[in-house]
One Martini backbone bead per residue (centre of mass of N, CA, C, O) as a GRO file, in nm:
protein
  503
    1UNK     BB    1   7.062  15.319  15.384
    2UNK     BB    2   7.135  15.614  15.426
    3UNK     BB    3   6.912  15.673  15.630
    4UNK     BB    4   7.005  15.477  15.852
    5UNK     BB    5   7.290  15.589  15.889
    6UNK     BB    6   7.190  15.876  15.960
    7UNK     BB    7   7.021  15.790  16.208
    8UNK     BB    8   7.240  15.660  16.373
    9UNK     BB    9   7.426  15.913  16.386
   10UNK     BB   10   7.215  16.088  16.528
   11UNK     BB   11   7.188  15.918  16.783
   12UNK     BB   12   7.486  15.925  16.865
   13UNK     BB   13   7.509  16.236  16.882
   14UNK     BB   14   7.294  16.273  17.092
   15UNK     BB   15   7.412  16.081  17.314
   16UNK     BB   16   7.681  16.225  17.342
   17UNK     BB   17   7.563  16.503  17.435
   18UNK     BB   18   7.434  16.389  17.690
   19UNK     BB   19   7.710  16.245  17.801
   20UNK     BB   20   7.860  16.542  17.765
   21UNK     BB   21   7.964  16.767  17.956
   22UNK     BB   22   8.069  17.077  17.888
   23UNK     BB   23   8.321  17.077  18.098
   24UNK     BB   24   8.396  16.784  17.931
   25UNK     BB   25   8.444  16.804  17.606
   26UNK     BB   26   8.733  16.657  17.583
   27UNK     BB   27   8.612  16.422  17.799
   28UNK     BB   28   8.409  16.213  17.718
   29UNK     BB   29   8.124  16.005  17.840
   30UNK     BB   30   7.968  15.743  17.733
   31UNK     BB   31   7.706  15.578  17.709
   32UNK     BB   32   7.578  15.274  17.655
   33UNK     BB   33   7.386  15.357  17.433
   34UNK     BB   34   7.596  15.508  17.257
   35UNK     BB   35   7.787  15.279  17.209
   36UNK     BB   36   7.586  15.080  17.076
   37UNK     BB   37   7.517  15.279  16.842
   38UNK     BB   38   7.797  15.288  16.725
   39UNK     BB   39   7.826  14.990  16.659
   40UNK     BB   40   7.585  14.976  16.464
   41UNK     BB   41   7.682  15.193  16.268
   42UNK     BB   42   7.945  15.050  16.177
   43UNK     BB   43   7.813  14.806  16.066
   44UNK     BB   44   7.612  14.939  15.868
   45UNK     BB   45   7.851  15.068  15.700
   46UNK     BB   46   7.919  14.765  15.568
   47UNK     BB   47   7.632  14.659  15.432
   48UNK     BB   48   7.640  14.752  15.129
   49UNK     BB   49   7.772  14.490  15.007
   50UNK     BB   50   7.479  14.348  14.994
   51UNK     BB   51   7.335  14.560  14.771
   52UNK     BB   52   7.520  14.469  14.552
   53UNK     BB   53   7.593  14.288  14.246
   54UNK     BB   54   7.892  14.416  14.255
   55UNK     BB   55   8.268  14.394  14.256
   56UNK     BB   56   8.577  14.596  14.222
   57UNK     BB   57   8.909  14.540  14.374
   58UNK     BB   58   9.230  14.719  14.373
   59UNK     BB   59   9.555  14.635  14.508
   60UNK     BB   60   9.847  14.801  14.651
   61UNK     BB   61  10.145  14.657  14.810
   62UNK     BB   62  10.283  14.510  15.132
   63UNK     BB   63  10.565  14.393  15.309
   64UNK     BB   64  10.704  14.422  15.652
   65UNK     BB   65  10.999  14.308  15.794
   66UNK     BB   66  11.154  14.238  16.068
   67UNK     BB   67  11.462  14.169  16.175
   68UNK     BB   68  11.375  13.933  16.367
   69UNK     BB   69  11.216  13.781  16.150
   70UNK     BB   70  11.454  13.729  15.956
   71UNK     BB   71  11.625  13.574  16.157
   72UNK     BB   72  11.408  13.341  16.221
   73UNK     BB   73  11.374  13.259  15.908
   74UNK     BB   74  11.666  13.168  15.865
   75UNK     BB   75  11.671  12.945  16.072
   76UNK     BB   76  11.424  12.776  15.956
   77UNK     BB   77  11.563  12.761  15.646
   78UNK     BB   78  11.852  12.639  15.658
   79UNK     BB   79  11.786  12.344  15.547
   80UNK     BB   80  11.746  12.493  15.245
   81UNK     BB   81  12.022  12.535  15.184
   82UNK     BB   82  12.262  12.626  14.936
   83UNK     BB   83  12.572  12.624  15.023
   84UNK     BB   84  12.481  12.776  15.298
   85UNK     BB   85  12.251  12.939  15.124
   86UNK     BB   86  12.011  13.200  15.099
   87UNK     BB   87  11.765  13.298  14.871
   88UNK     BB   88  11.567  13.580  14.867
   89UNK     BB   89  11.432  13.512  14.586
   90UNK     BB   90  11.279  13.253  14.725
   91UNK     BB   91  11.239  13.417  15.015
   92UNK     BB   92  11.033  13.670  15.125
   93UNK     BB   93  11.098  13.668  15.448
   94UNK     BB   94  11.410  13.784  15.395
   95UNK     BB   95  11.280  14.056  15.331
   96UNK     BB   96  11.195  14.363  15.426
   97UNK     BB   97  11.048  14.399  15.135
   98UNK     BB   98  10.732  14.360  14.961
   99UNK     BB   99  10.528  14.319  14.678
  100UNK     BB  100  10.172  14.369  14.570
  101UNK     BB  101   9.871  14.218  14.426
  102UNK     BB  102   9.504  14.278  14.457
  103UNK     BB  103   9.209  14.105  14.342
  104UNK     BB  104   8.847  14.171  14.354
  105UNK     BB  105   8.562  13.976  14.213
  106UNK     BB  106   8.205  14.022  14.165
  107UNK     BB  107   7.880  13.869  14.135
  108UNK     BB  108   7.588  13.685  14.140
  109UNK     BB  109   7.777  13.406  14.012
  110UNK     BB  110   8.076  13.528  14.053
  111UNK     BB  111   8.427  13.467  14.146
  112UNK     BB  112   8.739  13.654  14.209
  113UNK     BB  113   9.108  13.594  14.262
  114UNK     BB  114   9.399  13.804  14.269
  115UNK     BB  115   9.753  13.717  14.342
  116UNK     BB  116  10.070  13.901  14.379
  117UNK     BB  117  10.396  13.815  14.459
  118UNK     BB  118  10.653  13.979  14.353
  119UNK     BB  119  10.873  13.713  14.227
  120UNK     BB  120  10.707  13.445  14.361
  121UNK     BB  121  10.369  13.465  14.343
  122UNK     BB  122  10.076  13.328  14.166
  123UNK     BB  123   9.718  13.372  14.220
  124UNK     BB  124   9.423  13.215  14.056
  125UNK     BB  125   9.072  13.249  14.129
  126UNK     BB  126   8.751  13.070  14.062
  127UNK     BB  127   8.385  13.114  14.000
  128UNK     BB  128   8.165  13.029  13.710
  129UNK     BB  129   7.901  12.845  13.823
  130UNK     BB  130   8.042  12.529  13.802
  131UNK     BB  131   8.356  12.596  13.881
  132UNK     BB  132   8.657  12.559  14.051
  133UNK     BB  133   8.973  12.748  13.996
  134UNK     BB  134   9.337  12.708  14.056
  135UNK     BB  135   9.627  12.908  14.002
  136UNK     BB  136   9.977  12.822  14.069
  137UNK     BB  137  10.275  13.029  14.066
  138UNK     BB  138  10.624  12.967  14.081
  139UNK     BB  139  10.844  13.218  14.011
  140UNK     BB  140  11.115  13.131  14.145
  141UNK     BB  141  11.078  12.802  14.020
  142UNK     BB  142  10.902  12.760  13.768
  143UNK     BB  143  10.596  12.676  13.864
  144UNK     BB  144  10.290  12.473  13.837
  145UNK     BB  145   9.938  12.463  13.958
  146UNK     BB  146   9.621  12.287  14.022
  147UNK     BB  147   9.273  12.338  14.118
  148UNK     BB  148   8.965  12.151  14.168
  149UNK     BB  149   8.606  12.223  14.197
  150UNK     BB  150   8.244  12.220  14.282
  151UNK     BB  151   8.311  12.459  14.481
  152UNK     BB  152   8.387  12.785  14.612
  153UNK     BB  153   8.489  12.761  14.908
  154UNK     BB  154   8.788  12.648  14.918
  155UNK     BB  155   8.945  12.828  14.689
  156UNK     BB  156   8.770  13.132  14.727
  157UNK     BB  157   8.530  13.189  14.956
  158UNK     BB  158   8.602  13.170  15.268
  159UNK     BB  159   8.879  13.377  15.227
  160UNK     BB  160   8.827  13.638  15.054
  161UNK     BB  161   8.886  13.886  15.295
  162UNK     BB  162   9.149  13.812  15.459
  163UNK     BB  163   9.367  14.039  15.325
  164UNK     BB  164   9.181  14.248  15.483
  165UNK     BB  165   9.028  14.481  15.711
  166UNK     BB  166   8.770  14.487  15.606
  167UNK     BB  167   8.493  14.340  15.749
  168UNK     BB  168   8.541  14.328  16.099
  169UNK     BB  169   8.286  14.430  16.273
  170UNK     BB  170   8.111  14.179  16.159
  171UNK     BB  171   7.905  13.983  16.031
  172UNK     BB  172   7.908  13.790  15.716
  173UNK     BB  173   7.709  13.687  15.424
  174UNK     BB  174   7.779  13.480  15.143
  175UNK     BB  175   7.722  13.284  14.864
  176UNK     BB  176   8.035  13.160  14.866
  177UNK     BB  177   8.000  13.064  15.161
  178UNK     BB  178   8.035  12.858  15.407
  179UNK     BB  179   7.799  12.832  15.663
  180UNK     BB  180   7.963  12.653  15.869
  181UNK     BB  181   8.174  12.909  15.926
  182UNK     BB  182   7.991  13.077  16.071
  183UNK     BB  183   7.994  13.305  16.325
  184UNK     BB  184   7.905  13.405  16.607
  185UNK     BB  185   7.832  13.705  16.766
  186UNK     BB  186   8.039  13.663  17.001
  187UNK     BB  187   8.290  13.698  16.828
  188UNK     BB  188   8.220  14.018  16.777
  189UNK     BB  189   8.005  14.136  16.963
  190UNK     BB  190   7.780  14.287  17.135
  191UNK     BB  191   7.680  14.603  17.143
  192UNK     BB  192   7.600  14.598  17.467
  193UNK     BB  193   7.920  14.504  17.552
  194UNK     BB  194   8.030  14.772  17.507
  195UNK     BB  195   8.279  15.003  17.619
  196UNK     BB  196   8.408  15.302  17.746
  197UNK     BB  197   8.777  15.433  17.722
  198UNK     BB  198   8.785  15.689  17.550
  199UNK     BB  199   9.043  15.887  17.410
  200UNK     BB  200   9.234  15.864  17.093
  201UNK     BB  201   9.517  15.881  16.894
  202UNK     BB  202   9.523  15.755  16.541
  203UNK     BB  203   9.703  15.852  16.294
  204UNK     BB  204   9.581  16.151  16.358
  205UNK     BB  205   9.302  16.027  16.478
  206UNK     BB  206   9.025  16.098  16.646
  207UNK     BB  207   8.908  15.867  16.907
  208UNK     BB  208   8.702  15.624  17.006
  209UNK     BB  209   8.711  15.387  17.282
  210UNK     BB  210   8.631  15.053  17.249
  211UNK     BB  211   8.511  14.758  17.451
  212UNK     BB  212   8.528  14.384  17.459
  213UNK     BB  213   8.516  14.121  17.733
  214UNK     BB  214   8.286  13.857  17.643
  215UNK     BB  215   8.456  13.676  17.473
  216UNK     BB  216   8.711  13.490  17.369
  217UNK     BB  217   8.810  13.793  17.332
  218UNK     BB  218   8.939  14.097  17.307
  219UNK     BB  219   8.792  14.401  17.199
  220UNK     BB  220   8.915  14.690  17.005
  221UNK     BB  221   8.802  15.019  16.928
  222UNK     BB  222   8.856  15.278  16.672
  223UNK     BB  223   8.654  15.570  16.644
  224UNK     BB  224   8.581  15.831  16.472
  225UNK     BB  225   8.457  16.139  16.568
  226UNK     BB  226   8.366  16.268  16.294
  227UNK     BB  227   8.253  15.982  16.127
  228UNK     BB  228   8.219  15.696  16.263
  229UNK     BB  229   8.481  15.525  16.191
  230UNK     BB  230   8.674  15.251  16.155
  231UNK     BB  231   9.028  15.237  16.225
  232UNK     BB  232   9.058  15.028  16.473
  233UNK     BB  233   9.142  14.670  16.526
  234UNK     BB  234   9.142  14.459  16.815
  235UNK     BB  235   9.293  14.155  16.931
  236UNK     BB  236   9.290  14.001  17.264
  237UNK     BB  237   9.505  13.715  17.391
  238UNK     BB  238   9.664  13.816  17.622
  239UNK     BB  239   9.974  13.850  17.463
  240UNK     BB  240   9.796  13.845  17.207
  241UNK     BB  241   9.807  14.050  16.908
  242UNK     BB  242   9.574  14.201  16.670
  243UNK     BB  243   9.609  14.438  16.406
  244UNK     BB  244   9.384  14.681  16.256
  245UNK     BB  245   9.357  14.897  15.970
  246UNK     BB  246   9.148  15.193  15.859
  247UNK     BB  247   9.155  15.450  15.605
  248UNK     BB  248   9.071  15.681  15.383
  249UNK     BB  249   8.781  15.746  15.326
  250UNK     BB  250   8.551  15.673  15.052
  251UNK     BB  251   8.296  15.782  14.846
  252UNK     BB  252   8.199  15.580  14.586
  253UNK     BB  253   7.904  15.620  14.686
  254UNK     BB  254   7.609  15.682  14.806
  255UNK     BB  255   7.668  15.558  15.127
  256UNK     BB  256   7.966  15.438  15.022
  257UNK     BB  257   8.225  15.335  15.223
  258UNK     BB  258   8.588  15.318  15.171
  259UNK     BB  259   8.886  15.206  15.266
  260UNK     BB  260   9.201  15.289  15.110
  261UNK     BB  261   9.350  15.204  15.378
  262UNK     BB  262   9.516  14.884  15.464
  263UNK     BB  263   9.595  14.683  15.769
  264UNK     BB  264   9.841  14.462  15.936
  265UNK     BB  265   9.957  14.265  16.198
  266UNK     BB  266  10.219  14.017  16.287
  267UNK     BB  267  10.267  13.745  16.497
  268UNK     BB  268  10.532  13.574  16.690
  269UNK     BB  269  10.756  13.321  16.796
  270UNK     BB  270  11.016  13.261  16.963
  271UNK     BB  271  11.249  13.048  17.125
  272UNK     BB  272  11.123  13.149  17.416
  273UNK     BB  273  10.803  13.212  17.366
  274UNK     BB  274  10.793  13.505  17.257
  275UNK     BB  275  10.617  13.781  17.155
  276UNK     BB  276  10.627  13.922  16.822
  277UNK     BB  277  10.674  14.139  16.569
  278UNK     BB  278  10.708  14.038  16.219
  279UNK     BB  279  10.474  14.210  16.059
  280UNK     BB  280  10.354  14.421  15.782
  281UNK     BB  281  10.049  14.509  15.619
  282UNK     BB  282   9.981  14.715  15.313
  283UNK     BB  283   9.685  14.845  15.147
  284UNK     BB  284   9.586  15.008  14.836
  285UNK     BB  285   9.346  15.163  14.665
  286UNK     BB  286   9.332  15.182  14.282
  287UNK     BB  287   9.047  15.025  14.236
  288UNK     BB  288   8.677  15.090  14.193
  289UNK     BB  289   8.377  14.891  14.131
  290UNK     BB  290   8.034  14.904  14.069
  291UNK     BB  291   7.888  14.698  13.897
  292UNK     BB  292   8.052  14.530  13.701
  293UNK     BB  293   8.179  14.425  13.382
  294UNK     BB  294   8.246  14.109  13.367
  295UNK     BB  295   8.455  13.915  13.202
  296UNK     BB  296   8.495  13.599  13.085
  297UNK     BB  297   8.817  13.587  13.079
  298UNK     BB  298   8.834  13.601  13.400
  299UNK     BB  299   8.699  13.280  13.374
  300UNK     BB  300   8.973  13.164  13.208
  301UNK     BB  301   9.162  12.872  13.260
  302UNK     BB  302   9.443  12.720  13.135
  303UNK     BB  303   9.565  12.407  13.135
  304UNK     BB  304   9.867  12.272  13.141
  305UNK     BB  305  10.065  12.061  13.006
  306UNK     BB  306  10.168  11.850  13.278
  307UNK     BB  307  10.036  11.957  13.508
  308UNK     BB  308   9.951  11.979  13.833
  309UNK     BB  309   9.665  11.810  13.986
  310UNK     BB  310   9.391  11.897  14.203
  311UNK     BB  311   9.091  11.684  14.258
  312UNK     BB  312   8.768  11.753  14.408
  313UNK     BB  313   8.546  11.613  14.208
  314UNK     BB  314   8.640  11.353  14.375
  315UNK     BB  315   8.576  11.036  14.551
  316UNK     BB  316   8.854  11.060  14.590
  317UNK     BB  317   9.101  11.248  14.546
  318UNK     BB  318   9.307  11.380  14.288
  319UNK     BB  319   9.632  11.302  14.125
  320UNK     BB  320   9.772  11.475  13.837
  321UNK     BB  321   9.859  11.496  13.504
  322UNK     BB  322   9.787  11.689  13.256
  323UNK     BB  323   9.577  11.562  12.976
  324UNK     BB  324   9.486  11.579  12.665
  325UNK     BB  325   9.307  11.316  12.590
  326UNK     BB  326   9.247  11.107  12.790
  327UNK     BB  327   9.235  10.792  12.851
  328UNK     BB  328   9.058  10.539  12.991
  329UNK     BB  329   9.299  10.394  13.123
  330UNK     BB  330   9.434  10.642  13.257
  331UNK     BB  331   9.184  10.713  13.438
  332UNK     BB  332   9.163  10.443  13.590
  333UNK     BB  333   9.442  10.474  13.723
  334UNK     BB  334   9.383  10.722  13.890
  335UNK     BB  335   9.143  10.593  14.050
  336UNK     BB  336   9.294  10.360  14.173
  337UNK     BB  337   9.504  10.528  14.333
  338UNK     BB  338   9.289  10.668  14.508
  339UNK     BB  339   9.184  10.419  14.650
  340UNK     BB  340   9.453  10.324  14.770
  341UNK     BB  341   9.509  10.574  14.929
  342UNK     BB  342   9.254  10.561  15.116
  343UNK     BB  343   9.322  10.294  15.244
  344UNK     BB  344   9.593  10.364  15.351
  345UNK     BB  345   9.509  10.616  15.529
  346UNK     BB  346   9.308  10.466  15.699
  347UNK     BB  347   9.508  10.262  15.826
  348UNK     BB  348   9.708  10.469  15.947
  349UNK     BB  349   9.505  10.622  16.132
  350UNK     BB  350   9.432  10.369  16.296
  351UNK     BB  351   9.719  10.307  16.400
  352UNK     BB  352   9.755  10.572  16.552
  353UNK     BB  353   9.516  10.551  16.744
  354UNK     BB  354   9.631  10.287  16.886
  355UNK     BB  355   9.885  10.434  17.017
  356UNK     BB  356   9.731  10.578  17.219
  357UNK     BB  357   9.865  10.507  17.542
  358UNK     BB  358  10.104  10.359  17.464
  359UNK     BB  359  10.397  10.233  17.499
  360UNK     BB  360  10.692  10.310  17.402
  361UNK     BB  361  10.912  10.205  17.201
  362UNK     BB  362  11.205  10.096  17.169
  363UNK     BB  363  11.514  10.149  17.088
  364UNK     BB  364  11.694  10.038  16.860
  365UNK     BB  365  11.949   9.975  16.674
  366UNK     BB  366  12.205  10.232  16.683
  367UNK     BB  367  12.299  10.585  16.636
  368UNK     BB  368  12.431  10.836  16.836
  369UNK     BB  369  12.399  11.188  16.822
  370UNK     BB  370  12.487  11.409  17.079
  371UNK     BB  371  12.464  11.119  17.243
  372UNK     BB  372  12.387  10.904  17.458
  373UNK     BB  373  12.232  10.640  17.497
  374UNK     BB  374  11.871  10.597  17.521
  375UNK     BB  375  11.591  10.578  17.722
  376UNK     BB  376  11.283  10.597  17.872
  377UNK     BB  377  11.401  10.600  18.159
  378UNK     BB  378  11.583  10.854  18.108
  379UNK     BB  379  11.303  11.027  18.019
  380UNK     BB  380  11.168  11.050  18.271
  381UNK     BB  381  10.961  11.346  18.312
  382UNK     BB  382  10.955  11.392  18.003
  383UNK     BB  383  10.886  11.557  17.715
  384UNK     BB  384  10.875  11.417  17.388
  385UNK     BB  385  11.013  11.502  17.068
  386UNK     BB  386  10.970  11.350  16.752
  387UNK     BB  387  11.179  11.373  16.456
  388UNK     BB  388  11.119  11.261  16.146
  389UNK     BB  389  11.392  11.200  15.907
  390UNK     BB  390  11.604  11.335  15.627
  391UNK     BB  391  11.864  11.441  15.423
  392UNK     BB  392  11.665  11.400  15.155
  393UNK     BB  393  11.454  11.600  15.297
  394UNK     BB  394  11.364  11.916  15.266
  395UNK     BB  395  11.136  11.968  15.480
  396UNK     BB  396  11.295  11.843  15.710
  397UNK     BB  397  11.542  12.045  15.718
  398UNK     BB  398  11.368  12.288  15.817
  399UNK     BB  399  11.354  12.182  16.127
  400UNK     BB  400  11.647  12.176  16.245
  401UNK     BB  401  11.693  12.461  16.360
  402UNK     BB  402  11.456  12.438  16.564
  403UNK     BB  403  11.563  12.201  16.718
  404UNK     BB  404  11.811  12.342  16.820
  405UNK     BB  405  11.655  12.570  16.979
  406UNK     BB  406  11.481  12.374  17.160
  407UNK     BB  407  11.729  12.242  17.300
  408UNK     BB  408  11.799  12.502  17.475
  409UNK     BB  409  11.501  12.452  17.638
  410UNK     BB  410  11.499  12.194  17.813
  411UNK     BB  411  11.521  12.293  18.115
  412UNK     BB  412  11.291  12.506  18.106
  413UNK     BB  413  11.050  12.307  17.974
  414UNK     BB  414  11.083  11.974  17.982
  415UNK     BB  415  11.170  11.941  17.674
  416UNK     BB  416  11.251  11.681  17.445
  417UNK     BB  417  11.453  11.653  17.151
  418UNK     BB  418  11.439  11.417  16.877
  419UNK     BB  419  11.613  11.279  16.605
  420UNK     BB  420  11.481  11.057  16.344
  421UNK     BB  421  11.665  10.866  16.139
  422UNK     BB  422  11.667  10.691  15.880
  423UNK     BB  423  11.795  10.380  15.740
  424UNK     BB  424  11.914  10.465  15.436
  425UNK     BB  425  12.154  10.571  15.597
  426UNK     BB  426  12.451  10.633  15.705
  427UNK     BB  427  12.577  10.746  16.002
  428UNK     BB  428  12.822  10.909  15.883
  429UNK     BB  429  12.658  11.097  15.694
  430UNK     BB  430  12.482  11.232  15.914
  431UNK     BB  431  12.715  11.335  16.089
  432UNK     BB  432  12.840  11.521  15.890
  433UNK     BB  433  12.592  11.698  15.845
  434UNK     BB  434  12.557  11.794  16.139
  435UNK     BB  435  12.832  11.931  16.175
  436UNK     BB  436  12.816  12.133  15.943
  437UNK     BB  437  12.542  12.262  16.087
  438UNK     BB  438  12.548  12.265  16.402
  439UNK     BB  439  12.405  12.038  16.549
  440UNK     BB  440  12.310  11.945  16.907
  441UNK     BB  441  12.094  11.754  16.903
  442UNK     BB  442  11.950  11.458  16.939
  443UNK     BB  443  12.040  11.166  16.728
  444UNK     BB  444  11.883  10.896  16.563
  445UNK     BB  445  12.026  10.603  16.391
  446UNK     BB  446  11.916  10.365  16.210
  447UNK     BB  447  11.976  10.043  16.112
  448UNK     BB  448  11.903   9.846  15.847
  449UNK     BB  449  11.891   9.560  15.992
  450UNK     BB  450  11.608   9.628  16.150
  451UNK     BB  451  11.476   9.657  15.861
  452UNK     BB  452  11.301   9.672  15.606
  453UNK     BB  453  11.364   9.784  15.290
  454UNK     BB  454  11.072   9.944  15.259
  455UNK     BB  455  11.154  10.098  15.509
  456UNK     BB  456  11.264  10.347  15.726
  457UNK     BB  457  11.208  10.175  16.000
  458UNK     BB  458  11.114  10.036  16.292
  459UNK     BB  459  11.029  10.306  16.440
  460UNK     BB  460  10.854  10.402  16.221
  461UNK     BB  461  10.658  10.169  16.233
  462UNK     BB  462  10.578  10.193  16.532
  463UNK     BB  463  10.470  10.511  16.453
  464UNK     BB  464  10.327  10.522  16.177
  465UNK     BB  465  10.520  10.605  15.934
  466UNK     BB  466  10.456  10.726  15.597
  467UNK     BB  467  10.596  11.020  15.622
  468UNK     BB  468  10.807  11.299  15.553
  469UNK     BB  469  10.755  11.468  15.799
  470UNK     BB  470  10.739  11.358  16.146
  471UNK     BB  471  10.545  11.365  16.451
  472UNK     BB  472  10.598  11.294  16.812
  473UNK     BB  473  10.458  11.216  17.142
  474UNK     BB  474  10.597  11.179  17.470
  475UNK     BB  475  10.529  11.136  17.788
  476UNK     BB  476  10.645  11.134  18.105
  477UNK     BB  477  10.555  10.805  18.121
  478UNK     BB  478  10.592  10.683  17.819
  479UNK     BB  479  10.352  10.773  17.643
  480UNK     BB  480  10.163  10.800  17.367
  481UNK     BB  481  10.008  11.111  17.251
  482UNK     BB  482  10.140  11.148  16.951
  483UNK     BB  483  10.093  11.069  16.584
  484UNK     BB  484  10.148  11.322  16.360
  485UNK     BB  485  10.246  11.526  16.144
  486UNK     BB  486  10.460  11.787  15.973
  487UNK     BB  487  10.463  11.996  16.212
  488UNK     BB  488  10.666  12.129  16.469
  489UNK     BB  489  10.536  12.358  16.629
  490UNK     BB  490  10.262  12.218  16.733
  491UNK     BB  491  10.419  11.993  16.890
  492UNK     BB  492  10.574  12.191  17.079
  493UNK     BB  493  10.325  12.328  17.203
  494UNK     BB  494  10.203  12.068  17.320
  495UNK     BB  495  10.444  11.981  17.493
  496UNK     BB  496  10.450  12.237  17.676
  497UNK     BB  497  10.177  12.188  17.792
  498UNK     BB  498  10.227  11.915  17.918
  499UNK     BB  499  10.466  12.001  18.103
  500UNK     BB  500  10.276  12.220  18.264
  501UNK     BB  501  10.114  11.996  18.363
  502UNK     BB  502   9.966  11.842  18.668
  503UNK     BB  503   9.835  11.565  18.546
   0.00000   0.00000   0.00000
């Protein structure tokens, strides 16, 4: 391995020398062959991880949130405020800085990931050779839950290295990863498709800048001139950019180099649809061991009595409270509930599929808040996002500040947002809540007389709403384009695309 890296570096150096005339030594232009050799050398420099039998890395670091990000998160979380206030000790994205610990450990048969966002959340996941188990502790609210699986993929394997910047130069395959998720080489860029863009200093390090614009998005690399190591990695898709950095390389064993400082930036969309940098994350390696002796106790998590468990070892999945010595009757009841849930979900999904392309049902009798009564004829030519919610639903209330902001973009985007409140509360109670929180977008409150006692309301039934929050989209011509999903932003994004479409 060391010989291969040395040979590649020698080839790169030789090609660089050939491609850089002496009179332009400070501004070399690398040949295509030199660039391709450099790309292969960088990728080969990561591959030592496949030659070791095990590894343990522990990081310390944290997040830095921008002032704009904190402001946006405060708006989005406003519906969860208690007495009109949000406690930053419960929501880490409201703090300028948070700290964390990350530990990754594996050997030939076992894998473990430990992550703690100090003061907020602790998650420990492992695969011990026979089962995968994950323990999640909500430190802010003093709750815990567990997830069990028969394979390592879902709980700990598929995104094992997602928190760090290293190992992003090219494709890697590990025994614990689901091979169906492996991405083709075009996602990473073929070595001979990179071109040379010049030299640039990044974080005080002189770098060659390489670029590949032949894949699903543009890839830009900054490779240190002195050592040939990847320092900065960018993916660029239109206005969207994701930046990763890694430096302070240390040779932890002969021929095995590891960047001791790693980090990346995260972008978000503001209420106007503009991209901005919302946060940066940086982690520093504080401990690393090659082929460590991993103790059995690292792979032994005891499930607490009465804790919530999601169990993927059965089909369909099971949800229950853990109980030591559960009786046969209790277990049969859990299995019966799972079968009934699968039948119900299957029926709901089928009902929602049948809705697509159908004319949107009329609004039943009810009360309109912040608007005169509307019909689909009034909304013709607009794409409409319906947000089904209730004042008694915490996750629903988290949508409301975003709905308020999206409503301000109504004329600009040609998208109308309407809140649909369930029928179990009197309209006067909802109106008081809306006024207290200064929500200004249209809200429809159905009256109980229109719907069976067991349902949220007739309009809820018409859109096959089984739980809230729930979003639906009606197109410009009044046909249902989508019904389902609990997240508002994807529905809003889809609606904006439909509104901009000329079809």
